[in-house]
C-alpha positions in Angstrom: -6.6 12.1 38.7 -3.0 11.0 39.3 0.0 13.2 40.1 1.3 12.5 36.6 -1.9 13.7 34.9 -2.0 16.7 37.2 1.5 17.7 36.1 0.6 17.1 32.5 -2.4 19.4 32.7 -0.1 22.2 33.8 2.1 21.4 30.8 -0.8 21.3 28.4 -2.1 24.6 29.6 1.4 26.1 29.1 1.7 24.7 25.6 -1.8 25.8 24.7 -1.0 29.4 25.7 -0.1 31.6 22.6 2.4 33.5 24.8 4.5 30.3 24.9 4.8 30.5 21.1 5.5 34.2 20.6 1.9 35.1 20.5 1.0 32.7 17.7 -2.4 31.1 17.6 -2.3 27.5 19.0 -4.3 24.5 17.8 -4.5 21.5 20.0 -5.2 18.0 18.7 -5.9 15.2 21.2 -5.8 11.4 20.6 -6.1 8.6 23.1 -2.3 8.5 23.5 -0.9 12.0 22.7 -1.7 15.7 22.5 -0.3 17.8 19.7 0.1 21.6 19.9 0.4 23.4 16.6 1.7 27.0 16.5 3.3 28.7 13.5 5.6 26.3 11.7 6.1 24.1 14.7 4.3 21.1 16.2 5.0 19.7 19.7 3.7 16.3 20.4 3.4 15.1 24.1 2.7 11.6 25.1 -0.3 11.4 27.5 0.2 9.8 30.9 -1.8 6.7 30.0 -1.5 3.0 30.1 -3.2 0.6 27.7 -2.6 -3.1 27.1 -0.4 -2.2 24.1 1.5 0.8 25.5 2.6 2.4 28.8 3.3 6.1 29.0 2.5 6.3 32.7 5.8 7.7 33.9 8.0 10.6 32.7 10.9 8.3 32.0 8.7 6.1 29.8 7.4 9.1 27.9 10.9 10.3 27.3 11.9 6.9 25.9 8.7 6.9 23.8 9.5 10.3 22.3 13.1 9.2 21.5 11.8 6.0 20.0 9.3 8.0 17.8 12.1 10.2 16.5 14.3 7.2 15.8 11.6 5.3 14.0 10.1 8.2 12.0 13.1 10.3 11.0 14.1 7.8 8.3 10.6 7.9 6.8 10.1 11.7 7.2 13.3 13.7 7.9 11.5 16.8 6.6 9.0 16.5 9.5 10.9 15.2 12.5 13.3 17.7 14.2 14.1 16.3 17.6 13.0 15.6 21.2 12.9 18.6 23.5 12.3 18.8 27.3 9.6 21.0 28.9 11.5 22.4 31.8 10.8 24.2 35.1 13.0 27.3 35.4 14.4 28.7 38.6 11.4 31.0 39.1 8.9 28.1 38.7 7.9 29.0 35.2 7.8 26.4 32.4 9.9 26.6 29.2 10.4 24.7 26.0 14.0 23.6 26.4 16.4 25.4 28.7 18.5 24.3 31.5 15.8 23.6 34.1 14.6 20.2 35.3 12.5 18.3 32.7 8.9 17.9 33.8 7.7 16.6 30.4 9.1 15.6 27.0 7.9 16.4 23.5 8.6 15.4 19.9 9.3 18.6 18.0 8.2 18.5 14.3 7.9 20.8 11.4 4.2 21.7 11.1 2.5 20.8 7.8 -1.0 21.4 6.6 -3.0 18.9 8.6 -5.7 19.1 5.9 -3.2 17.7 3.4 -3.0 14.2 4.8 -4.3 11.8 2.3 -7.4 10.8 4.2 -8.6 14.4 3.7 -7.8 14.5 0.0 -8.5 10.9 -0.9 -10.8 11.8 -3.7 -7.9 13.7 -5.3 -5.5 10.7 -5.5 -4.9 10.5 -9.2 -2.6 8.2 -11.2 0.5 10.3 -10.6 0.0 10.4 -6.8 -0.9 6.7 -6.6 2.3 6.0 -8.5 4.3 8.2 -6.1 2.7 6.4 -3.2 3.9 3.0 -4.4 7.4 4.4 -4.9 7.4 6.0 -1.4 6.4 2.8 0.4 8.9 0.7 -1.6 11.7 3.2 -0.7 10.7 3.1 3.0 10.8 -0.7 3.0 14.2 -0.7 1.2 15.6 1.1 4.2 13.8 -0.8 6.9 16.0 -3.3 8.9 15.1 -7.0 8.9 13.9 -8.4 12.3 13.4 -11.9 13.7 10.1 -13.2 12.2 9.1 -15.7 14.9 7.5 -13.3 17.4 5.6 -11.4 14.8 4.2 -14.6 13.1 3.0 -15.8 16.5 1.4 -12.5 17.3 -0.3 -12.4 14.0 -2.2 -15.6 14.9 -3.1 -14.2 18.3 -4.7 -11.1 16.6 -7.4 -13.3 15.2 -8.6 -14.3 18.7 -8.4 -10.7 19.9 -10.6 -9.6 17.0 -13.2 -12.3 17.7 -13.3 -11.3 21.4 -13.9 -7.7 20.5 -16.5 -8.5 17.9 -18.5 -10.7 20.2 -19.2 -7.7 22.5 -21.2 -6.0 19.8 -23.4 -8.7 18.1 -25.7 -6.0 16.8 -22.8 -4.8 14.6 -21.0 -8.1 14.1 -23.5 -11.0 13.9 -22.3 -14.1 15.6 -22.5 -16.2 12.5 -20.4 -13.8 10.5 -17.9 -13.4 13.3 -17.5 -17.2 13.3 -17.1 -17.3 9.6 -14.4 -14.7 9.6 -12.6 -16.4 12.5 -12.7 -19.8 10.8 -11.5 -18.5 7.4 -8.8 -16.4 9.1 -7.4 -19.2 11.2 -7.4 -21.5 8.1 -5.6 -18.9 6.0 -3.1 -18.2 8.8 -2.3 -21.9 9.2 -1.8 -22.3 5.5 0.5 -19.3 5.2 2.8 -19.8 8.2 5.4 -21.7 6.2 5.4 -18.9 3.6 5.8 -16.3 6.3 8.6 -18.2 7.9 10.4 -18.4 4.6 9.8 -14.7 4.0 11.4 -14.1 7.4 14.4 -16.1 6.5 14.8 -14.1 3.3 14.7 -10.8 5.3 11.3 -9.6 4.3 10.0 -9.4 7.8 11.2 -5.9 8.8 10.8 -3.0 11.2 7.8 -1.6 9.2 5.7 1.6 9.6 3.0 -0.4 11.3 0.1 2.1 10.9 0.3 2.8 7.2 -3.2 4.2 6.5 -4.0 7.4 4.5 -4.2 9.5 7.7 -0.5 8.9 8.3 0.7 10.0 4.9 1.0 13.8 4.3 1.3 15.5 0.9 4.3 17.9 1.4 5.7 19.9 -1.5 3.7 17.7 -3.8 5.2 14.4 -2.5 3.7 11.8 -0.2 5.5 11.6 3.1 5.0 8.7 5.6 4.9 9.8 9.2 3.7 8.7 12.7 5.0 5.1 12.5 4.5 2.8 15.4 7.1 3.3 18.1 5.5 1.9 21.3 5.7 -1.8 20.4 8.4 -3.7 18.5 5.9 -6.5 17.7 3.2 -4.2 16.3 5.9 -2.4 14.3 7.3 -5.6 12.9 5.9 -7.5 10.0 6.2 -8.7 6.4 6.6 -5.7 4.1 3.4 -6.9 2.3 1.5 -6.7 5.7 2.6 -3.1 5.8 1.6 -2.4 2.2 -1.8 -4.2 2.8 -2.8 -1.5 5.3 -2.5 1.2 2.6 -4.2 -0.9 0.0 -7.1 -1.8 2.3 -7.6 1.9 3.1 -7.8 2.8 -0.6 -10.0 -0.1 -1.5 -12.4 0.4 1.4 -12.9 4.0 0.1 -13.7 2.7 -3.3 -10.4 3.8 -4.8 -9.7 0.6 -6.8 -7.6 2.2 -9.6 -5.3 3.9 -7.1 -4.9 0.7 -5.0 -4.0 -1.2 -8.2 -1.4 1.4 -9.3 0.1 1.4 -5.8 0.5 -2.4 -5.9 2.0 -2.5 -9.4 4.4 0.4 -8.8 5.5 -1.2 -5.5 6.3 -4.5 -7.2 8.1 -2.7 -10.1 10.2 -0.7 -7.7 11.1 -3.6 -5.3 12.0 -5.9 -8.2 11.7 -8.9 -6.0 10.4 -12.0 -7.8 9.7 -13.5 -4.3 7.0 -10.9 -3.8 4.9 -12.6 -6.5 4.7 -15.7 -4.2 3.8 -13.5 -1.3 0.6 -12.4 -3.2 -0.8 -15.6 -1.7 -0.9 -13.8 1.7 -2.4 -10.6 0.4 -6.1 -11.6 0.9 -5.4 -12.6 4.5 -3.3 -9.4 5.1 -6.1 -7.2 3.7 -8.7 -8.9 5.8 -6.6 -8.6 9.0 -5.9 -4.9 8.4 -9.7 -4.3 7.9 -10.5 -6.3 11.0 -8.1 -4.2 13.1 -9.8 -1.1 11.9 -13.2 -2.5 12.7 -12.0 -3.4 16.2 -10.4 0.1 16.7 -13.5 1.8 15.4 -15.9 0.0 17.7 -13.7 0.6 20.7 -14.5 4.3 20.4 -18.1 3.4 21.5 -16.9 3.3 25.2 -15.9 7.0 25.3 -18.1 8.4 22.6 -21.4 10.3 23.1 -24.5 8.2 22.4 -25.3 10.5 19.3 -22.0 9.3 17.8 -22.7 5.6 18.1 -24.6 5.0 14.9 -21.8 6.5 12.8 -19.2 4.6 14.7 -21.2 1.4 14.2 -21.5 2.0 10.4 -17.8 2.6 10.1 -16.9 -0.6 12.1 -19.5 -2.6 10.1 -18.0 -1.4 6.8 -14.5 -2.5 7.8 -15.9 -5.8 9.0 -17.7 -6.4 5.8 -14.4 -5.7 3.9 -12.6 -8.2 6.0 -15.2 -10.9 5.1 -14.9 -10.1 1.4 -11.1 -10.1 1.4 -10.6 -13.4 3.2 -12.6 -15.2 0.5 -11.0 -14.1 -2.8 -12.4 -15.1 -6.2 -10.4 -17.3 -8.5 -7.7 -15.5 -10.5 -7.9 -14.5 -14.2 -5.1 -14.7 -16.7 -5.3 -12.2 -19.6 -2.7 -11.6 -22.3 -2.9 -8.4 -24.3 -1.0 -8.5 -27.6 -0.7 -6.2 -30.5 1.9 -4.2 -32.5 3.4 -1.1 -31.0 1.0 1.8 -30.8 -2.2 -0.3 -30.5 -2.7 0.8 -26.9 -1.9 -2.4 -25.0 -0.6 -0.7 -21.9 -3.5 1.7 -21.6 -5.9 -1.3 -21.9 -4.1 -3.4 -19.3 -4.1 -0.5 -16.8 -7.8 0.1 -17.4 -8.7 -3.6 -16.9 -6.4 -4.4 -14.0 -8.2 -2.7 -11.1 -11.5 -4.5 -11.6 -10.2 -8.0 -11.7 -10.5 -10.1 -8.5 -8.9 -10.7 -6.1 -8.3 -7.3 -4.6 -6.6 -5.0 -5.4 -6.8 -6.1 -9.0 -4.4 -7.8 -11.5 -0.6 -7.6 -11.5 0.5 -6.2 -14.8 3.5 -7.7 -16.5 4.9 -5.6 -19.3 7.6 -6.9 -21.7 9.1 -3.4 -22.1 9.6 -3.2 -18.3 11.0 -6.7 -18.1 13.5 -5.9 -20.9 14.7 -2.8 -19.0 15.1 -4.8 -15.8 17.1 -7.5 -17.8 19.6 -4.9 -18.8 19.6 -3.2 -15.4 18.4 0.3 -16.5 15.5 2.5 -15.5 12.1 2.0 -17.0 12.4 5.2 -19.2 16.0 4.8 -20.2 16.4 4.0 -23.9 18.1 0.7 -24.8 20.3 0.2 -27.9 18.9 -1.8 -30.9 20.9 -4.9 -30.0 18.9 -5.2 -26.7 16.0 -6.2 -28.9 17.7 -9.1 -30.6 16.3 -12.6 -30.7 18.1 -14.0 -27.6 17.1 -11.1 -25.4 13.5 -11.4 -26.6 13.4 -15.1 -25.8 14.7 -14.3 -22.3 12.1 -11.6 -21.8 9.2 -13.8 -22.8 10.6 -16.6 -20.6 10.6 -14.2 -17.6 7.0 -13.2 -18.4 6.0 -16.8 -18.4 7.7 -17.6 -15.2 6.2 -14.6 -13.4 2.8 -15.4 -14.8 3.0 -18.9 -13.4 4.0 -17.7 -10.0 1.3 -15.0 -9.8 -1.4 -17.5 -10.8 -0.1 -20.1 -8.4 -0.4 -17.5 -5.6 -4.1 -17.2 -6.5 -3.8 -13.7 -8.0 -4.8 -12.3 -11.4 -2.4 -11.2 -14.0 -2.4 -9.2 -17.3 0.6 -9.8 -19.6 1.3 -6.8 -21.9 3.6 -7.7 -24.9 3.5 -7.7 -28.7 3.1 -11.5 -28.9 3.8 -11.5 -32.6 5.2 -15.0 -32.7 2.8 -18.0 -32.5 5.1 -19.8 -30.1 4.9 -16.9 -27.7 1.1 -17.1 -27.6 1.2 -20.9 -27.2 3.7 -20.7 -24.4 1.5 -18.3 -22.5 -1.5 -20.6 -22.9 0.6 -23.5 -21.6 1.5 -21.4 -18.5 -2.1 -20.7 -17.7 -3.1 -24.3 -18.3 -0.3 -25.5 -15.9 -2.1 -23.6 -13.1 -5.6 -24.8 -14.2 -6.6 -21.3 -15.4 -7.8 -20.5 -18.9 -6.0 -17.9 -20.9 -8.0 -15.0 -22.3 -5.9 -13.7 -25.2 -6.7 -10.3 -26.7 -4.9 -9.0 -29.8 -5.3 -5.3 -30.5 -5.3 -4.0 -34.1 -5.0 -0.5 -35.5 -3.9 1.1 -38.8 -0.3 2.0 -39.4 -1.2 5.7 -39.5 -2.9 5.4 -36.0 0.1 3.5 -34.6 2.6 6.0 -36.0 0.7 8.9 -34.4 0.6 7.1 -31.0 4.3 6.1 -30.8 5.3 9.6 -31.9 3.3 11.1 -29.0 4.9 9.1 -26.2 7.0 10.7 -23.4 8.8 9.1 -20.5 7.5 5.6 -21.3 9.1 2.2 -20.9 8.6 1.4 -24.6 11.4 2.3 -27.0 9.3 1.7 -30.1 9.4 4.6 -32.6 8.1 5.2 -36.1 10.8 3.0 -37.6 9.9 0.1 -35.4 6.2 0.6 -36.0 6.8 0.4 -39.8 9.0 -2.6 -39.5 6.3 -4.5 -37.5 3.9 -4.2 -40.5 6.0 -7.0 -42.1 5.4 -9.4 -39.2 3.8 -12.7 -40.1 1.6 -13.3 -37.1 0.7 -16.9 -38.2 -2.6 -18.5 -37.0 -4.1 -16.1 -34.5 -6.7 -17.7 -32.2 -6.9 -14.8 -29.8 -9.8 -12.4 -29.9 -9.0 -9.5 -32.2 -10.0 -6.1 -30.7 -10.3 -3.0 -32.9 -8.2 -0.5 -31.1 -8.3 2.3 -33.6 -10.6 4.5 -31.6 -10.4 6.0 -28.1 -9.1 4.1 -25.1 -12.6 4.1 -23.7 -13.9 2.4 -26.9 -11.1 -0.2 -26.9 -11.9 -0.9 -23.2 -15.5 -1.4 -23.9 -14.8 -3.9 -26.8 -12.3 -5.7 -24.6 -14.7 -6.0 -21.7 -17.4 -7.3 -24.1 -15.0 -9.9 -25.4 -13.9 -11.0 -21.9 -17.6 -11.3 -20.8 -18.3 -13.7 -23.7 -18.0 -17.4 -23.0 
């Protein structure tokens, strides 16, 4: 045991003593790099005197800098959690104190304590549509504030991670068979080589940023009903740098690996809607690689626990590592994309159907949903639920909206990702244009046109609240006069429940 660790043991004993915290019960949580002491509404996190290939906390000065870096990095993500950096000092009589005028013997990050059972890894099964939507918004907001960094070092490091994974996997052939390790390595290297020009261009455009770096569910807490990102990487500028999609991919992978496909799809679509960056549609080409890399990292981290775990824990660790490894293999070999257009008059349930179909379309995490109502709001620079005047629905604006839908569809399909386009598609030329877009990317268009009686549609549009659609009863009645022309899309009876409409749509899509 070193002098540094000896000194820390004294500090840890002091922080674990309820007397230090006014008699409050203390809970201690240890990780490989830190010890956290929870008492009352306060948490004190101390860096452990350790040195690993990726971090060095071996001296008091280094630990002080690490604490200050953690505060600087995380305060923008979670100002409601991070309070400051405090010294643990030795007073004149030799006693230790939190703060004070004595000589610092250790440093700690002081945080507001939150319910540690309310991190999203503990309540993953409770992630509903509303929370998934809030997650997408939270990540988009964090990335909007993140500063851009030089991309070159991160892009080079990303390639080196592949070799590091292979080296780690080869040490455990009983968990990672050699043939599968070789297959993952080959596919990953090929994908990386193909994507380097895209990543460099993303860097030039400012989308390689100082990201969270460790954005899994365990590092997101539900506080006052809102998801709050915390514990971002502070010990390595390289590991904490990356394309914003690489950061997002960690969260998506964690949701998908747990079988939470609808939540992952909502997060992706909300993120895209909030960011409003058309360039992100091109970046979908990198998402399979990013998902695979994030899963491979988790597999490597999981299996590394074998070295210090009791033999009884090895089977469970092996299963977890194997699950992440299997995910990495699936993600790196994505299926061909699908192009679906969902048309129908207002109130037929187009948006509900699109959202129900999207999570289960390959590649992961499901289709990007393009909605004409949302595109129209973006065109006029207003929020999704802000009502537009009637003139915003004139012929020229509508042509522009459908043009944007076509352009975005082309980009998404060219990136190898699936798309569902949600619009009325009342005009034959609008349907023909969408078919031409799909054909230009060598993908067939599956067109679905939903139908329901006027009474049903009136009931539905009258029950909407805080929705992107501005259609009301007057619009629904006016649409009854539309001449749809020759309709070669599959008609879907949408007069029943959303589940019934979904079943009919799936049956139609499954047909040749």
